[in-house]
PyMOL Python script that loads the backbone (N, CA, C, O; Angstrom):
from pymol import cmd

cmd.read_pdbstr("""\
ATOM      1  N   MET A   1     -18.815  -4.154  -5.559  1.00  0.00           N
ATOM      2  CA  MET A   1     -18.907  -4.269  -4.124  1.00  0.00           C
ATOM      3  C   MET A   1     -17.675  -3.614  -3.483  1.00  0.00           C
ATOM      4  O   MET A   1     -16.560  -3.804  -3.968  1.00  0.00           O
ATOM      5  N   ALA A   2     -17.856  -2.871  -2.437  1.00  0.00           N
ATOM      6  CA  ALA A   2     -16.765  -2.180  -1.758  1.00  0.00           C
ATOM      7  C   ALA A   2     -16.230  -3.045  -0.619  1.00  0.00           C
ATOM      8  O   ALA A   2     -16.881  -3.988  -0.169  1.00  0.00           O
ATOM      9  N   LEU A   3     -15.042  -2.700  -0.172  1.00  0.00           N
ATOM     10  CA  LEU A   3     -14.466  -3.414   0.967  1.00  0.00           C
ATOM     11  C   LEU A   3     -15.246  -3.091   2.240  1.00  0.00           C
ATOM     12  O   LEU A   3     -15.751  -1.982   2.415  1.00  0.00           O
ATOM     13  N   ASP A   4     -15.329  -4.060   3.100  1.00  0.00           N
ATOM     14  CA  ASP A   4     -16.029  -3.914   4.373  1.00  0.00           C
ATOM     15  C   ASP A   4     -15.325  -2.863   5.237  1.00  0.00           C
ATOM     16  O   ASP A   4     -14.111  -2.942   5.425  1.00  0.00           O
ATOM     17  N   PRO A   5     -16.062  -1.886   5.764  1.00  0.00           N
ATOM     18  CA  PRO A   5     -15.450  -0.844   6.601  1.00  0.00           C
ATOM     19  C   PRO A   5     -14.701  -1.399   7.817  1.00  0.00           C
ATOM     20  O   PRO A   5     -13.690  -0.832   8.231  1.00  0.00           O
ATOM     21  N   GLN A   6     -15.188  -2.495   8.386  1.00  0.00           N
ATOM     22  CA  GLN A   6     -14.487  -3.101   9.529  1.00  0.00           C
ATOM     23  C   GLN A   6     -13.142  -3.687   9.096  1.00  0.00           C
ATOM     24  O   GLN A   6     -12.168  -3.631   9.847  1.00  0.00           O
ATOM     25  N   LEU A   7     -13.091  -4.241   7.900  1.00  0.00           N
ATOM     26  CA  LEU A   7     -11.830  -4.759   7.376  1.00  0.00           C
ATOM     27  C   LEU A   7     -10.851  -3.612   7.158  1.00  0.00           C
ATOM     28  O   LEU A   7      -9.673  -3.723   7.499  1.00  0.00           O
ATOM     29  N   LEU A   8     -11.337  -2.512   6.591  1.00  0.00           N
ATOM     30  CA  LEU A   8     -10.475  -1.358   6.335  1.00  0.00           C
ATOM     31  C   LEU A   8      -9.855  -0.809   7.619  1.00  0.00           C
ATOM     32  O   LEU A   8      -8.741  -0.285   7.596  1.00  0.00           O
ATOM     33  N   GLU A   9     -10.572  -0.929   8.736  1.00  0.00           N
ATOM     34  CA  GLU A   9     -10.059  -0.438  10.012  1.00  0.00           C
ATOM     35  C   GLU A   9      -8.855  -1.234  10.500  1.00  0.00           C
ATOM     36  O   GLU A   9      -8.002  -0.685  11.197  1.00  0.00           O
ATOM     37  N   ILE A  10      -8.768  -2.514  10.150  1.00  0.00           N
ATOM     38  CA  ILE A  10      -7.681  -3.340  10.660  1.00  0.00           C
ATOM     39  C   ILE A  10      -6.561  -3.580   9.654  1.00  0.00           C
ATOM     40  O   ILE A  10      -5.483  -4.034  10.036  1.00  0.00           O
ATOM     41  N   LEU A  11      -6.794  -3.285   8.378  1.00  0.00           N
ATOM     42  CA  LEU A  11      -5.740  -3.472   7.384  1.00  0.00           C
ATOM     43  C   LEU A  11      -4.592  -2.507   7.642  1.00  0.00           C
ATOM     44  O   LEU A  11      -4.800  -1.361   8.039  1.00  0.00           O
ATOM     45  N   ALA A  12      -3.368  -2.997   7.409  1.00  0.00           N
ATOM     46  CA  ALA A  12      -2.176  -2.168   7.591  1.00  0.00           C
ATOM     47  C   ALA A  12      -1.145  -2.566   6.545  1.00  0.00           C
ATOM     48  O   ALA A  12      -1.210  -3.653   5.972  1.00  0.00           O
ATOM     49  N   CYS A  13      -0.207  -1.683   6.307  1.00  0.00           N
ATOM     50  CA  CYS A  13       0.874  -1.953   5.369  1.00  0.00           C
ATOM     51  C   CYS A  13       1.650  -3.180   5.850  1.00  0.00           C
ATOM     52  O   CYS A  13       1.928  -3.300   7.043  1.00  0.00           O
ATOM     53  N   PRO A  14       2.002  -4.089   4.944  1.00  0.00           N
ATOM     54  CA  PRO A  14       2.734  -5.279   5.350  1.00  0.00           C
ATOM     55  C   PRO A  14       4.211  -5.033   5.652  1.00  0.00           C
ATOM     56  O   PRO A  14       4.899  -5.943   6.113  1.00  0.00           O
ATOM     57  N   ASP A  15       4.713  -3.820   5.401  1.00  0.00           N
ATOM     58  CA  ASP A  15       6.103  -3.502   5.736  1.00  0.00           C
ATOM     59  C   ASP A  15       6.230  -3.411   7.258  1.00  0.00           C
ATOM     60  O   ASP A  15       5.228  -3.475   7.970  1.00  0.00           O
ATOM     61  N   THR A  16       7.428  -3.265   7.742  1.00  0.00           N
ATOM     62  CA  THR A  16       7.681  -3.315   9.185  1.00  0.00           C
ATOM     63  C   THR A  16       7.009  -2.205   9.985  1.00  0.00           C
ATOM     64  O   THR A  16       6.815  -2.361  11.190  1.00  0.00           O
ATOM     65  N   HIS A  17       6.650  -1.099   9.358  1.00  0.00           N
ATOM     66  CA  HIS A  17       6.021   0.009  10.097  1.00  0.00           C
ATOM     67  C   HIS A  17       4.517  -0.217  10.319  1.00  0.00           C
ATOM     68  O   HIS A  17       3.932   0.416  11.197  1.00  0.00           O
ATOM     69  N   HIS A  18       3.894  -1.089   9.557  1.00  0.00           N
ATOM     70  CA  HIS A  18       2.471  -1.446   9.708  1.00  0.00           C
ATOM     71  C   HIS A  18       1.556  -0.221   9.812  1.00  0.00           C
ATOM     72  O   HIS A  18       0.650  -0.179  10.645  1.00  0.00           O
ATOM     73  N   ALA A  19       1.806   0.766   8.960  1.00  0.00           N
ATOM     74  CA  ALA A  19       1.007   1.993   8.957  1.00  0.00           C
ATOM     75  C   ALA A  19      -0.380   1.728   8.375  1.00  0.00           C
ATOM     76  O   ALA A  19      -0.572   0.774   7.621  1.00  0.00           O
ATOM     77  N   PRO A  20      -1.344   2.577   8.729  1.00  0.00           N
ATOM     78  CA  PRO A  20      -2.700   2.443   8.170  1.00  0.00           C
ATOM     79  C   PRO A  20      -2.696   2.657   6.654  1.00  0.00           C
ATOM     80  O   PRO A  20      -1.770   3.241   6.091  1.00  0.00           O
ATOM     81  N   LEU A  21      -3.754   2.168   6.014  1.00  0.00           N
ATOM     82  CA  LEU A  21      -3.910   2.297   4.570  1.00  0.00           C
ATOM     83  C   LEU A  21      -5.129   3.143   4.248  1.00  0.00           C
ATOM     84  O   LEU A  21      -6.161   3.044   4.912  1.00  0.00           O
ATOM     85  N   ASP A  22      -5.001   3.981   3.216  1.00  0.00           N
ATOM     86  CA  ASP A  22      -6.133   4.772   2.722  1.00  0.00           C
ATOM     87  C   ASP A  22      -6.730   4.052   1.522  1.00  0.00           C
ATOM     88  O   ASP A  22      -6.009   3.658   0.605  1.00  0.00           O
ATOM     89  N   TYR A  23      -8.049   3.880   1.530  1.00  0.00           N
ATOM     90  CA  TYR A  23      -8.755   3.158   0.464  1.00  0.00           C
ATOM     91  C   TYR A  23      -9.313   4.123  -0.552  1.00  0.00           C
ATOM     92  O   TYR A  23      -9.990   5.087  -0.194  1.00  0.00           O
ATOM     93  N   ASP A  24      -9.035   3.872  -1.825  1.00  0.00           N
ATOM     94  CA  ASP A  24      -9.615   4.627  -2.933  1.00  0.00           C
ATOM     95  C   ASP A  24     -10.535   3.665  -3.677  1.00  0.00           C
ATOM     96  O   ASP A  24     -10.076   2.841  -4.468  1.00  0.00           O
ATOM     97  N   ALA A  25     -11.840   3.776  -3.418  1.00  0.00           N
ATOM     98  CA  ALA A  25     -12.811   2.842  -3.983  1.00  0.00           C
ATOM     99  C   ALA A  25     -12.866   2.939  -5.505  1.00  0.00           C
ATOM    100  O   ALA A  25     -13.032   1.923  -6.181  1.00  0.00           O
ATOM    101  N   GLN A  26     -12.730   4.128  -6.043  1.00  0.00           N
ATOM    102  CA  GLN A  26     -12.815   4.300  -7.497  1.00  0.00           C
ATOM    103  C   GLN A  26     -11.619   3.646  -8.194  1.00  0.00           C
ATOM    104  O   GLN A  26     -11.785   2.966  -9.206  1.00  0.00           O
ATOM    105  N   ALA A  27     -10.422   3.851  -7.653  1.00  0.00           N
ATOM    106  CA  ALA A  27      -9.222   3.278  -8.258  1.00  0.00           C
ATOM    107  C   ALA A  27      -8.985   1.836  -7.830  1.00  0.00           C
ATOM    108  O   ALA A  27      -8.142   1.149  -8.406  1.00  0.00           O
ATOM    109  N   GLN A  28      -9.732   1.366  -6.812  1.00  0.00           N
ATOM    110  CA  GLN A  28      -9.556   0.029  -6.252  1.00  0.00           C
ATOM    111  C   GLN A  28      -8.114  -0.179  -5.784  1.00  0.00           C
ATOM    112  O   GLN A  28      -7.448  -1.142  -6.165  1.00  0.00           O
ATOM    113  N   THR A  29      -7.649   0.764  -4.937  1.00  0.00           N
ATOM    114  CA  THR A  29      -6.303   0.684  -4.389  1.00  0.00           C
ATOM    115  C   THR A  29      -6.307   1.046  -2.917  1.00  0.00           C
ATOM    116  O   THR A  29      -7.213   1.717  -2.423  1.00  0.00           O
ATOM    117  N   LEU A  30      -5.272   0.585  -2.227  1.00  0.00           N
ATOM    118  CA  LEU A  30      -4.989   0.950  -0.848  1.00  0.00           C
ATOM    119  C   LEU A  30      -3.602   1.582  -0.844  1.00  0.00           C
ATOM    120  O   LEU A  30      -2.660   1.011  -1.395  1.00  0.00           O
ATOM    121  N   THR A  31      -3.468   2.753  -0.230  1.00  0.00           N
ATOM    122  CA  THR A  31      -2.195   3.462  -0.201  1.00  0.00           C
ATOM    123  C   THR A  31      -1.708   3.578   1.230  1.00  0.00           C
ATOM    124  O   THR A  31      -2.456   3.985   2.120  1.00  0.00           O
ATOM    125  N   CYS A  32      -0.455   3.221   1.446  1.00  0.00           N
ATOM    126  CA  CYS A  32       0.142   3.307   2.777  1.00  0.00           C
ATOM    127  C   CYS A  32       0.335   4.776   3.143  1.00  0.00           C
ATOM    128  O   CYS A  32       0.844   5.563   2.345  1.00  0.00           O
ATOM    129  N   THR A  33      -0.074   5.132   4.349  1.00  0.00           N
ATOM    130  CA  THR A  33       0.030   6.517   4.802  1.00  0.00           C
ATOM    131  C   THR A  33       1.460   6.887   5.183  1.00  0.00           C
ATOM    132  O   THR A  33       1.758   8.068   5.361  1.00  0.00           O
ATOM    133  N   GLU A  34       2.350   5.904   5.311  1.00  0.00           N
ATOM    134  CA  GLU A  34       3.734   6.206   5.682  1.00  0.00           C
ATOM    135  C   GLU A  34       4.706   6.100   4.511  1.00  0.00           C
ATOM    136  O   GLU A  34       5.444   7.045   4.233  1.00  0.00           O
ATOM    137  N   CYS A  35       4.713   4.962   3.824  1.00  0.00           N
ATOM    138  CA  CYS A  35       5.714   4.763   2.767  1.00  0.00           C
ATOM    139  C   CYS A  35       5.199   5.100   1.372  1.00  0.00           C
ATOM    140  O   CYS A  35       5.992   5.233   0.440  1.00  0.00           O
ATOM    141  N   GLY A  36       3.883   5.240   1.214  1.00  0.00           N
ATOM    142  CA  GLY A  36       3.320   5.613  -0.076  1.00  0.00           C
ATOM    143  C   GLY A  36       3.111   4.462  -1.044  1.00  0.00           C
ATOM    144  O   GLY A  36       2.688   4.682  -2.179  1.00  0.00           O
ATOM    145  N   ARG A  37       3.398   3.241  -0.620  1.00  0.00           N
ATOM    146  CA  ARG A  37       3.152   2.107  -1.519  1.00  0.00           C
ATOM    147  C   ARG A  37       1.662   2.017  -1.838  1.00  0.00           C
ATOM    148  O   ARG A  37       0.808   2.324  -1.007  1.00  0.00           O
ATOM    149  N   ILE A  38       1.377   1.587  -3.067  1.00  0.00           N
ATOM    150  CA  ILE A  38       0.001   1.438  -3.516  1.00  0.00           C
ATOM    151  C   ILE A  38      -0.257  -0.037  -3.774  1.00  0.00           C
ATOM    152  O   ILE A  38       0.437  -0.679  -4.563  1.00  0.00           O
ATOM    153  N   PHE A  39      -1.270  -0.561  -3.094  1.00  0.00           N
ATOM    154  CA  PHE A  39      -1.649  -1.965  -3.212  1.00  0.00           C
ATOM    155  C   PHE A  39      -2.977  -2.054  -3.952  1.00  0.00           C
ATOM    156  O   PHE A  39      -3.909  -1.312  -3.645  1.00  0.00           O
ATOM    157  N   GLU A  40      -3.070  -2.957  -4.922  1.00  0.00           N
ATOM    158  CA  GLU A  40      -4.306  -3.126  -5.685  1.00  0.00           C
ATOM    159  C   GLU A  40      -5.325  -3.937  -4.897  1.00  0.00           C
ATOM    160  O   GLU A  40      -4.979  -4.741  -4.031  1.00  0.00           O
ATOM    161  N   VAL A  41      -6.588  -3.701  -5.224  1.00  0.00           N
ATOM    162  CA  VAL A  41      -7.687  -4.511  -4.719  1.00  0.00           C
ATOM    163  C   VAL A  41      -8.269  -5.211  -5.936  1.00  0.00           C
ATOM    164  O   VAL A  41      -8.820  -4.570  -6.831  1.00  0.00           O
ATOM    165  N   ARG A  42      -8.140  -6.539  -5.962  1.00  0.00           N
ATOM    166  CA  ARG A  42      -8.616  -7.316  -7.112  1.00  0.00           C
ATOM    167  C   ARG A  42      -9.796  -8.176  -6.688  1.00  0.00           C
ATOM    168  O   ARG A  42      -9.690  -8.977  -5.760  1.00  0.00           O
ATOM    169  N   ASP A  43     -10.906  -8.007  -7.365  1.00  0.00           N
ATOM    170  CA  ASP A  43     -12.126  -8.769  -7.053  1.00  0.00           C
ATOM    171  C   ASP A  43     -12.471  -8.653  -5.568  1.00  0.00           C
ATOM    172  O   ASP A  43     -12.824  -9.635  -4.916  1.00  0.00           O
ATOM    173  N   ASP A  44     -12.360  -7.430  -5.053  1.00  0.00           N
ATOM    174  CA  ASP A  44     -12.671  -7.113  -3.650  1.00  0.00           C
ATOM    175  C   ASP A  44     -11.730  -7.785  -2.652  1.00  0.00           C
ATOM    176  O   ASP A  44     -12.077  -7.934  -1.480  1.00  0.00           O
ATOM    177  N   VAL A  45     -10.548  -8.191  -3.105  1.00  0.00           N
ATOM    178  CA  VAL A  45      -9.548  -8.789  -2.219  1.00  0.00           C
ATOM    179  C   VAL A  45      -8.287  -7.916  -2.259  1.00  0.00           C
ATOM    180  O   VAL A  45      -7.681  -7.765  -3.320  1.00  0.00           O
ATOM    181  N   PRO A  46      -7.886  -7.340  -1.119  1.00  0.00           N
ATOM    182  CA  PRO A  46      -6.662  -6.543  -1.084  1.00  0.00           C
ATOM    183  C   PRO A  46      -5.434  -7.425  -1.322  1.00  0.00           C
ATOM    184  O   PRO A  46      -5.287  -8.473  -0.692  1.00  0.00           O
ATOM    185  N   VAL A  47      -4.563  -7.004  -2.223  1.00  0.00           N
ATOM    186  CA  VAL A  47      -3.324  -7.729  -2.512  1.00  0.00           C
ATOM    187  C   VAL A  47      -2.202  -7.002  -1.770  1.00  0.00           C
ATOM    188  O   VAL A  47      -1.598  -6.068  -2.299  1.00  0.00           O
ATOM    189  N   LEU A  48      -1.934  -7.437  -0.551  1.00  0.00           N
ATOM    190  CA  LEU A  48      -0.965  -6.759   0.310  1.00  0.00           C
ATOM    191  C   LEU A  48       0.386  -7.461   0.256  1.00  0.00           C
ATOM    192  O   LEU A  48       0.916  -7.898   1.277  1.00  0.00           O
ATOM    193  N   LEU A  49       0.928  -7.559  -0.940  1.00  0.00           N
ATOM    194  CA  LEU A  49       2.236  -8.157  -1.162  1.00  0.00           C
ATOM    195  C   LEU A  49       3.214  -7.050  -1.540  1.00  0.00           C
ATOM    196  O   LEU A  49       2.975  -6.304  -2.489  1.00  0.00           O
ATOM    197  N   LEU A  50       4.318  -6.943  -0.798  1.00  0.00           N
ATOM    198  CA  LEU A  50       5.295  -5.890  -1.075  1.00  0.00           C
ATOM    199  C   LEU A  50       5.846  -5.992  -2.493  1.00  0.00           C
ATOM    200  O   LEU A  50       6.107  -4.971  -3.130  1.00  0.00           O
ATOM    201  N   ASP A  51       6.023  -7.204  -2.990  1.00  0.00           N
ATOM    202  CA  ASP A  51       6.565  -7.400  -4.341  1.00  0.00           C
ATOM    203  C   ASP A  51       5.621  -6.913  -5.434  1.00  0.00           C
ATOM    204  O   ASP A  51       6.067  -6.621  -6.544  1.00  0.00           O
ATOM    205  N   GLU A  52       4.335  -6.820  -5.146  1.00  0.00           N
ATOM    206  CA  GLU A  52       3.367  -6.398  -6.147  1.00  0.00           C
ATOM    207  C   GLU A  52       2.912  -4.953  -5.961  1.00  0.00           C
ATOM    208  O   GLU A  52       2.126  -4.445  -6.761  1.00  0.00           O
ATOM    209  N   ALA A  53       3.390  -4.297  -4.930  1.00  0.00           N
ATOM    210  CA  ALA A  53       3.001  -2.905  -4.672  1.00  0.00           C
ATOM    211  C   ALA A  53       3.676  -1.973  -5.672  1.00  0.00           C
ATOM    212  O   ALA A  53       4.755  -2.261  -6.189  1.00  0.00           O
ATOM    213  N   ARG A  54       3.015  -0.860  -5.928  1.00  0.00           N
ATOM    214  CA  ARG A  54       3.597   0.190  -6.780  1.00  0.00           C
ATOM    215  C   ARG A  54       4.035   1.339  -5.880  1.00  0.00           C
ATOM    216  O   ARG A  54       3.478   1.545  -4.802  1.00  0.00           O
ATOM    217  N   GLY A  55       5.034   2.080  -6.332  1.00  0.00           N
ATOM    218  CA  GLY A  55       5.488   3.241  -5.573  1.00  0.00           C
ATOM    219  C   GLY A  55       6.248   2.836  -4.330  1.00  0.00           C
ATOM    220  O   GLY A  55       6.688   1.694  -4.196  1.00  0.00           O
ATOM    221  N   GLY A  56       6.395   3.782  -3.425  1.00  0.00           N
ATOM    222  CA  GLY A  56       7.097   3.510  -2.183  1.00  0.00           C
ATOM    223  C   GLY A  56       8.596   3.644  -2.331  1.00  0.00           C
ATOM    224  O   GLY A  56       9.077   4.109  -3.364  1.00  0.00           O
ATOM    225  N   PRO A  57       9.342   3.244  -1.315  1.00  0.00           N
ATOM    226  CA  PRO A  57      10.795   3.431  -1.284  1.00  0.00           C
ATOM    227  C   PRO A  57      11.527   2.748  -2.430  1.00  0.00           C
ATOM    228  O   PRO A  57      12.468   3.334  -2.966  1.00  0.00           O
ATOM    229  N   ALA A  58      11.150   1.554  -2.828  1.00  0.00           N
ATOM    230  CA  ALA A  58      11.847   0.855  -3.908  1.00  0.00           C
ATOM    231  C   ALA A  58      11.718   1.604  -5.224  1.00  0.00           C
ATOM    232  O   ALA A  58      12.673   1.653  -5.999  1.00  0.00           O
ATOM    233  N   ALA A  59      10.567   2.181  -5.488  1.00  0.00           N
ATOM    234  CA  ALA A  59      10.362   2.937  -6.728  1.00  0.00           C
ATOM    235  C   ALA A  59      11.208   4.210  -6.727  1.00  0.00           C
ATOM    236  O   ALA A  59      11.732   4.604  -7.768  1.00  0.00           O
ATOM    237  N   GLU A  60      11.344   4.850  -5.574  1.00  0.00           N
ATOM    238  CA  GLU A  60      12.180   6.048  -5.482  1.00  0.00           C
ATOM    239  C   GLU A  60      13.631   5.706  -5.763  1.00  0.00           C
ATOM    240  O   GLU A  60      14.313   6.462  -6.454  1.00  0.00           O
ATOM    241  N   ASP A  61      14.125   4.579  -5.243  1.00  0.00           N
ATOM    242  CA  ASP A  61      15.494   4.148  -5.481  1.00  0.00           C
ATOM    243  C   ASP A  61      15.716   3.891  -6.963  1.00  0.00           C
ATOM    244  O   ASP A  61      16.766   4.246  -7.499  1.00  0.00           O
ATOM    245  N   ALA A  62      14.746   3.280  -7.634  1.00  0.00           N
ATOM    246  CA  ALA A  62      14.871   2.965  -9.066  1.00  0.00           C
ATOM    247  C   ALA A  62      14.896   4.240  -9.901  1.00  0.00           C
ATOM    248  O   ALA A  62      15.523   4.272 -10.961  1.00  0.00           O
ATOM    249  N   ARG A  63      14.220   5.292  -9.434  1.00  0.00           N
ATOM    250  CA  ARG A  63      14.202   6.562 -10.169  1.00  0.00           C
ATOM    251  C   ARG A  63      15.406   7.430  -9.846  1.00  0.00           C
ATOM    252  O   ARG A  63      15.549   8.525 -10.391  1.00  0.00           O
ATOM    253  N   GLY A  64      16.267   6.951  -8.968  1.00  0.00           N
ATOM    254  CA  GLY A  64      17.444   7.746  -8.631  1.00  0.00           C
ATOM    255  C   GLY A  64      17.277   8.540  -7.351  1.00  0.00           C
ATOM    256  O   GLY A  64      18.085   9.423  -7.067  1.00  0.00           O
ATOM    257  N   GLY A  65      16.246   8.247  -6.572  1.00  0.00           N
ATOM    258  CA  GLY A  65      16.051   8.924  -5.297  1.00  0.00           C
ATOM    259  C   GLY A  65      17.084   8.438  -4.296  1.00  0.00           C
ATOM    260  O   GLY A  65      17.828   7.494  -4.563  1.00  0.00           O
ATOM    261  N   SER A  66      17.123   9.074  -3.169  1.00  0.00           N
ATOM    262  CA  SER A  66      18.108   8.684  -2.173  1.00  0.00           C
ATOM    263  C   SER A  66      17.625   7.469  -1.394  1.00  0.00           C
ATOM    264  O   SER A  66      16.473   7.389  -0.970  1.00  0.00           O
ATOM    265  N   ALA A  67      18.534   6.539  -1.225  1.00  0.00           N
ATOM    266  CA  ALA A  67      18.233   5.329  -0.459  1.00  0.00           C
ATOM    267  C   ALA A  67      18.452   5.618   1.013  1.00  0.00           C
ATOM    268  O   ALA A  67      19.302   6.441   1.353  1.00  0.00           O
ATOM    269  N   PRO A  68      17.718   4.973   1.889  1.00  0.00           N
ATOM    270  CA  PRO A  68      17.930   5.169   3.319  1.00  0.00           C
ATOM    271  C   PRO A  68      19.337   4.755   3.715  1.00  0.00           C
ATOM    272  O   PRO A  68      19.829   3.727   3.249  1.00  0.00           O
ATOM    273  N   GLN A  69      19.978   5.514   4.544  1.00  0.00           N
ATOM    274  CA  GLN A  69      21.322   5.222   5.003  1.00  0.00           C
ATOM    275  C   GLN A  69      21.270   4.307   6.203  1.00  0.00           C
ATOM    276  O   GLN A  69      20.440   4.503   7.091  1.00  0.00           O
ATOM    277  N   PRO A  70      22.152   3.295   6.253  1.00  0.00           N
ATOM    278  CA  PRO A  70      22.155   2.366   7.393  1.00  0.00           C
ATOM    279  C   PRO A  70      22.613   3.022   8.665  1.00  0.00           C
ATOM    280  O   PRO A  70      22.670   2.373   9.710  1.00  0.00           O
TER     281      PRO A  70
END
""", "prot")
cmd.dss("prot")
cmd.show_as("cartoon", "prot")
cmd.util.cbc("prot")
cmd.orient("prot")
């Protein structure tokens, strides 16, 4: 079963920028259009927890990327 299109219209990244998410039905993931975090969809339920997301700014920092300057 796929996510409801109306739900997809209102879902947003849980980070402070609240950017829209792109849904990949085959991979069962939602990807933030701004920060690049990837959120899993488990049993048709989006898991929008920053601690469980893959990629994004925290992953870049761990790989040696540049951290945002204050």
